[in-house]
VEXVEX-400755 format. One record per residue (C-alpha): residue in three letters; x, y, z. Coordinates in steps of 0.5 Angstrom, whole numbers, padded with zeros to 4 digits, always signed. Layout:
BEGIN
ALAXYZ ...
This chain:
BEGIN
MET+0196+0361+0377 ALA+0198+0368+0377 SER+0195+0373+0372 ASN+0198+0379+0369 GLY+0192+0382+0369 ASP+0191+0382+0362 ASP+0189+0375+0358 SER+0188+0379+0351 SER+0193+0375+0349 ASN+0190+0369+0348 ALA+0184+0371+0346 ASN+0186+0371+0339 ASP+0192+0368+0336 SER+0190+0369+0329 ALA+0192+0376+0329 TRP+0200+0374+0330 GLN+0204+0376+0324 PHE+0207+0370+0322 LYS+0206+0362+0322 GLY+0209+0356+0320 ASN+0211+0355+0314 GLY+0207+0349+0311 ALA+0212+0347+0305 THR+0217+0343+0310 THR+0210+0340+0313 ASP+0208+0337+0306 ALA+0216+0336+0303 ALA+0217+0332+0311 GLY+0211+0329+0310 VAL+0214+0325+0304 THR+0220+0322+0307 LEU+0223+0316+0309 ARG+0226+0318+0315 LYS+0218+0321+0317 LEU+0215+0314+0317 VAL+0220+0310+0319 PHE+0222+0313+0325 GLY+0214+0315+0325 MET+0213+0307+0326 PHE+0217+0307+0332 LYS+0212+0309+0336 ASN+0209+0303+0335 CYS+0215+0298+0338 ASN+0212+0294+0344 PHE+0219+0295+0348 ASN+0217+0291+0354 ASN+0217+0284+0350 GLY+0223+0282+0351 LYS+0225+0283+0343 THR+0231+0287+0340 ILE+0229+0292+0335 LEU+0232+0289+0328 PRO+0235+0292+0323 SER+0241+0293+0329 THR+0246+0297+0328 THR+0251+0294+0332 HIS+0251+0287+0327 SER+0251+0291+0320 PHE+0256+0291+0316 LYS+0263+0294+0319 THR+0267+0299+0315 CYS+0275+0298+0314 PRO+0280+0300+0320 GLU+0283+0304+0313 ALA+0277+0309+0314 GLU+0277+0310+0321 GLU+0285+0312+0322 ALA+0284+0317+0317 VAL+0278+0320+0320 ALA+0282+0319+0327 ALA+0288+0321+0323 ALA+0285+0328+0321 VAL+0283+0329+0328 ARG+0290+0328+0330 SER+0292+0333+0325 GLY+0289+0339+0327 LEU+0289+0341+0320 ALA+0282+0341+0321 ASN+0279+0345+0325 SER+0276+0351+0322 TYR+0272+0353+0316 ALA+0272+0349+0310 PRO+0271+0352+0302 SER+0264+0353+0300 ALA+0266+0349+0294 GLY+0270+0343+0298 VAL+0277+0342+0301 PHE+0282+0343+0294 ASN+0285+0335+0296 ALA+0278+0332+0297 ARG+0275+0334+0290 ARG+0282+0331+0287 ALA+0280+0324+0290 VAL+0274+0324+0288 ALA+0276+0326+0281 ASP+0280+0321+0281 TYR+0275+0317+0284 VAL+0271+0317+0279 ASN+0276+0318+0273 SER+0277+0310+0273 GLU+0271+0308+0268 LEU+0271+0315+0264 PRO+0274+0317+0258 THR+0273+0325+0259 LYS+0276+0326+0265 LEU+0274+0330+0271 SER+0278+0336+0275 PRO+0278+0338+0281 GLU+0274+0344+0279 ASP+0268+0340+0277 VAL+0267+0336+0284 PHE+0263+0339+0289 ILE+0264+0336+0296 THR+0256+0335+0300 GLY+0255+0332+0306 GLY+0253+0325+0304 CYS+0248+0325+0298 ASN+0242+0328+0301 GLN+0245+0334+0301 ALA+0247+0333+0294 ILE+0240+0332+0292 GLU+0238+0338+0295 ILE+0243+0343+0292 VAL+0242+0339+0286 ILE+0234+0340+0285 ASP+0235+0348+0287 SER+0240+0349+0283 LEU+0234+0347+0276 ALA+0228+0350+0281 GLY+0230+0357+0277 ASN+0222+0356+0273 ARG+0216+0355+0277 ALA+0214+0351+0272 SER+0219+0346+0272 ASN+0218+0339+0273 ILE+0222+0333+0274 LEU+0222+0325+0272 LEU+0223+0321+0278 PRO+0223+0313+0279 ASN+0218+0310+0281 PRO+0219+0306+0286 GLY+0225+0310+0288 TYR+0228+0315+0294 PRO+0224+0320+0296 HIS+0228+0325+0299 TYR+0228+0327+0292 ASP+0221+0328+0291 ALA+0221+0331+0299 ARG+0226+0336+0296 ALA+0222+0337+0289 VAL+0216+0338+0294 TYR+0219+0343+0298 SER+0223+0347+0292 GLY+0217+0348+0288 VAL+0219+0343+0282 GLN+0213+0338+0280 VAL+0214+0330+0280 ARG+0213+0326+0275 LYS+0215+0319+0275 TYR+0216+0314+0270 ASP+0216+0307+0272 LEU+0221+0300+0272 LEU+0218+0294+0270 PRO+0219+0288+0274 GLU+0218+0284+0268 THR+0225+0287+0264 ASP+0230+0287+0271 PHE+0227+0294+0274 GLU+0229+0297+0266 ILE+0226+0304+0266 ASP+0220+0304+0262 LEU+0223+0309+0256 ASP+0217+0310+0253 LYS+0212+0311+0259 LEU+0218+0317+0261 GLU+0218+0321+0255 ALA+0211+0321+0254 ALA+0211+0324+0262 ALA+0216+0330+0260 ASP+0213+0336+0256 ASN+0217+0343+0255 ASN+0218+0345+0262 THR+0221+0338+0264 VAL+0229+0339+0266 ALA+0231+0333+0269 LEU+0231+0325+0270 VAL+0234+0321+0276 LEU+0237+0315+0275 ILE+0239+0310+0281 ASN+0244+0306+0279 PRO+0246+0301+0282 ASN+0238+0302+0284 ASN+0235+0302+0291 PRO+0230+0299+0292 CYS+0231+0294+0287 GLY+0237+0291+0286 ASN+0238+0291+0280 VAL+0245+0294+0275 TYR+0243+0298+0269 THR+0246+0295+0262 TYR+0251+0300+0258 ASP+0246+0299+0252 HIS+0240+0301+0256 LEU+0245+0308+0259 LYS+0246+0309+0252 LYS+0238+0310+0251 VAL+0237+0313+0257 ALA+0243+0319+0254 GLU+0239+0319+0247 LEU+0233+0321+0251 ALA+0236+0326+0255 ARG+0239+0329+0249 LYS+0232+0328+0245 LEU+0228+0332+0252 ARG+0234+0337+0252 ILE+0234+0335+0259 VAL+0240+0333+0264 VAL+0242+0326+0267 ILE+0242+0326+0275 SER+0245+0320+0276 ASP+0245+0317+0284 GLU+0251+0312+0284 VAL+0252+0311+0292 TYR+0252+0303+0291 ASP+0257+0303+0286 GLN+0261+0299+0291 VAL+0255+0294+0292 VAL+0254+0290+0286 TYR+0255+0283+0288 GLY+0252+0279+0282 GLU+0253+0278+0275 ARG+0253+0284+0271 PRO+0258+0291+0272 PHE+0257+0297+0274 VAL+0256+0302+0268 PRO+0257+0310+0271 MET+0254+0314+0267 GLY+0258+0319+0266 LEU+0261+0314+0261 PHE+0256+0318+0256 ALA+0257+0326+0257 SER+0258+0326+0250 ILE+0251+0325+0249 ALA+0247+0329+0254 PRO+0250+0332+0261 VAL+0250+0327+0267 ILE+0251+0331+0275 THR+0253+0324+0278 LEU+0251+0324+0286 GLY+0256+0319+0290 SER+0258+0318+0296 ILE+0262+0313+0302 SER+0256+0311+0306 LYS+0254+0305+0302 GLY+0260+0302+0300 TRP+0265+0304+0306 VAL+0258+0302+0310 VAL+0259+0309+0314 PRO+0251+0313+0313 GLY+0252+0317+0319 TRP+0259+0321+0316 ARG+0255+0325+0312 ILE+0261+0326+0308 GLY+0259+0326+0299 TRP+0260+0329+0293 MET+0256+0331+0286 ALA+0261+0330+0279 ILE+0260+0335+0274 ASN+0260+0331+0266 ASP+0260+0336+0262 SER+0263+0334+0257 ASN+0260+0340+0251 SER+0260+0345+0257 ILE+0252+0345+0257 LEU+0251+0345+0265 LYS+0256+0352+0264 LYS+0253+0355+0259 THR+0247+0355+0262 GLY+0248+0357+0268 VAL+0247+0350+0273 VAL+0255+0350+0275 GLN+0254+0358+0277 SER+0247+0356+0281 ILE+0250+0350+0284 GLU+0256+0354+0287 ASP+0251+0359+0290 CYS+0248+0354+0293 LEU+0253+0352+0297 ASP+0255+0359+0299 LEU+0248+0359+0302 THR+0249+0352+0306 PRO+0254+0349+0311 GLN+0260+0346+0309 PRO+0261+0338+0310 SER+0265+0337+0316 PHE+0273+0339+0315 ILE+0275+0333+0318 LEU+0271+0328+0313 GLN+0274+0333+0308 GLU+0281+0331+0310 ALA+0280+0324+0311 LEU+0277+0322+0304 PRO+0283+0322+0300 GLN+0285+0317+0305 ILE+0280+0313+0305 LEU+0279+0313+0298 GLU+0286+0311+0296 LYS+0287+0306+0301 THR+0281+0302+0303 PRO+0284+0295+0300 LYS+0279+0292+0294 GLU+0280+0285+0299 TYR+0275+0290+0303 PHE+0269+0289+0298 ALA+0270+0284+0296 LYS+0269+0281+0302 LYS+0263+0285+0304 ASN+0260+0283+0297 LYS+0261+0276+0298 ALA+0258+0276+0304 MET+0252+0280+0301 LYS+0251+0275+0295 ARG+0250+0269+0302 ASN+0245+0274+0305 VAL+0241+0274+0299 GLU+0241+0266+0298 LEU+0239+0265+0305 SER+0234+0270+0304 LEU+0230+0267+0298 GLU+0231+0260+0302 ARG+0228+0263+0308 LEU+0222+0266+0304 ARG+0219+0260+0300 ASP+0217+0259+0308 ILE+0213+0266+0308 PRO+0209+0266+0301 CYS+0206+0273+0303 LEU+0213+0276+0300 LEU+0215+0274+0293 CYS+0222+0276+0290 PRO+0221+0278+0283 LYS+0228+0279+0280 LYS+0234+0276+0286 PRO+0238+0283+0286 GLU+0245+0284+0284 SER+0246+0290+0288 CYS+0245+0295+0294 SER+0244+0292+0301 TYR+0237+0291+0300 LEU+0230+0285+0297 TRP+0225+0288+0294 LEU+0219+0284+0295 ARG+0212+0284+0292 LEU+0207+0283+0298 ASP+0201+0279+0297 ILE+0196+0281+0302 SER+0191+0276+0300 VAL+0194+0270+0304 LEU+0193+0275+0310 ASP+0188+0276+0315 ASN+0186+0284+0317 ILE+0192+0286+0313 LYS+0189+0291+0310 ASN+0196+0294+0306 ASP+0204+0294+0306 LEU+0203+0300+0311 ASP+0199+0296+0315 PHE+0203+0290+0315 CYS+0209+0294+0317 THR+0205+0298+0322 LYS+0204+0291+0326 LEU+0210+0287+0324 VAL+0214+0293+0329 SER+0208+0293+0334 GLU+0208+0285+0335 GLU+0216+0284+0332 SER+0220+0289+0333 LEU+0222+0289+0326 VAL+0222+0294+0322 LEU+0220+0293+0315 VAL+0220+0299+0310 PRO+0213+0300+0307 GLY+0213+0300+0299 VAL+0208+0306+0299 ALA+0214+0310+0302 LEU+0218+0309+0296 GLY+0211+0310+0291 THR+0209+0303+0290 LYS+0204+0300+0295 ASN+0203+0293+0297 TRP+0211+0292+0296 VAL+0215+0292+0302 ARG+0223+0293+0302 ILE+0228+0289+0307 SER+0234+0291+0310 ILE+0239+0285+0309 GLY+0246+0289+0310 THR+0247+0284+0317 GLU+0251+0279+0320 GLU+0248+0271+0318 SER+0245+0271+0325 GLU+0241+0277+0325 LEU+0238+0275+0319 MET+0237+0269+0321 GLU+0233+0273+0327 THR+0229+0277+0321 TYR+0226+0271+0317 ASP+0225+0267+0325 ARG+0220+0273+0327 LEU+0217+0274+0320 LYS+0216+0267+0320 SER+0212+0268+0326 PHE+0208+0274+0324 TYR+0206+0269+0317 GLY+0204+0265+0321 ARG+0199+0269+0325 HIS+0196+0272+0321 ALA+0196+0268+0315 ILE+0189+0266+0312 SER+0186+0260+0315 LYS+0181+0255+0312 GLU+0176+0256+0316 THR+0177+0263+0314 ILE+0176+0263+0307 LYS+0167+0263+0306 PRO+0167+0269+0300 ASN+0159+0269+0300 GLY+0158+0262+0303 ASP+0163+0258+0299 THR+0166+0254+0303 THR+0171+0252+0297 VAL+0179+0253+0299 ASN+0182+0258+0295 GLN+0188+0255+0291 LYS+0192+0261+0291 VAL+0192+0261+0298 VAL+0198+0258+0302 ALA+0198+0258+0310 VAL+0200+0256+0317 ILE+0195+0251+0320 
């Protein structure tokens, strides 16, 4: 290799005045995307198996949504920059959508359009991060993008538990104990990802009353509001905005099965103008001026998507989802290492407890999922990615044939890793542990 005669540039790399931002590394380290896509490195692409879950067999969106986007493209009206807060017709359509169940109606000015719910999470946390000592209360288990953005924005994370023995209701006593004078908000996910529960009116009212007592805002993540298939109806947190201020986050990603379209919103439920008086609304508007706007084409299409999608579309999809839950619970009888403590009523996942005591050479949930993807090309989300060890999340938002293939692979994996009678000899005792159910 030719040399310019001066190798001093390599002598002291530390002399450069710049370096990478460690905050991005810390934040990315707790994202779901980082962990799950990292697991794909363990896939065996030569085993002849398609990686599951696939995109080809998942539920499809409705023709009305597809046509709305196509019409927006053809119209030529969405080829310019959009306003930072969002196109007025899109904001009006979202206000109408959320107003259907609210006593205090929102105006278009109470709605801000975002690039999916993830951008809404980023903006709302950044808008509340003015005090460097501030902290935010997040559910455990929960959605890790809240953790990631809080880390990036310098907001301390404090966790509250969801209790399996009470249908994953919030442990209100521990939630209150986790708060202090620097707490600014609590995040509520309803319908709940990953647990699949739907909170009752009475429970949500208690949450609002506690938020008022603590003088904090409720951030209500409601992206799964159209994926409810149990007996318990969805109740929007905005109903309790007269008790405590509520910022509702939503999108069409889950209900319409279009996460790649990246269109969502924030709705300000602020009956007593608390968020306006404290400058939070202004901070949100300022943050929107700093970030890229969501696609004008999707904003142009959003009114038609929200207004023209027939109720039958959701009913059919949710009926299929409910059927998939029943099939899953039936198939899990053959996979004793995975236990479902609560039959889900919403969302497109099962949240399963992993019993590693019946498995050989499996250390924890991350080890289980890593070996599973390597051996079976099947991707499950380890519970540790969502804040809870030795649980796993499995996607059921797919066609029945793929779901059956998923459980076939899980059964095969279990069969290879289940503890046999011959391997259970603790301290020289040859007595078989009656807790173990193995494929022998």
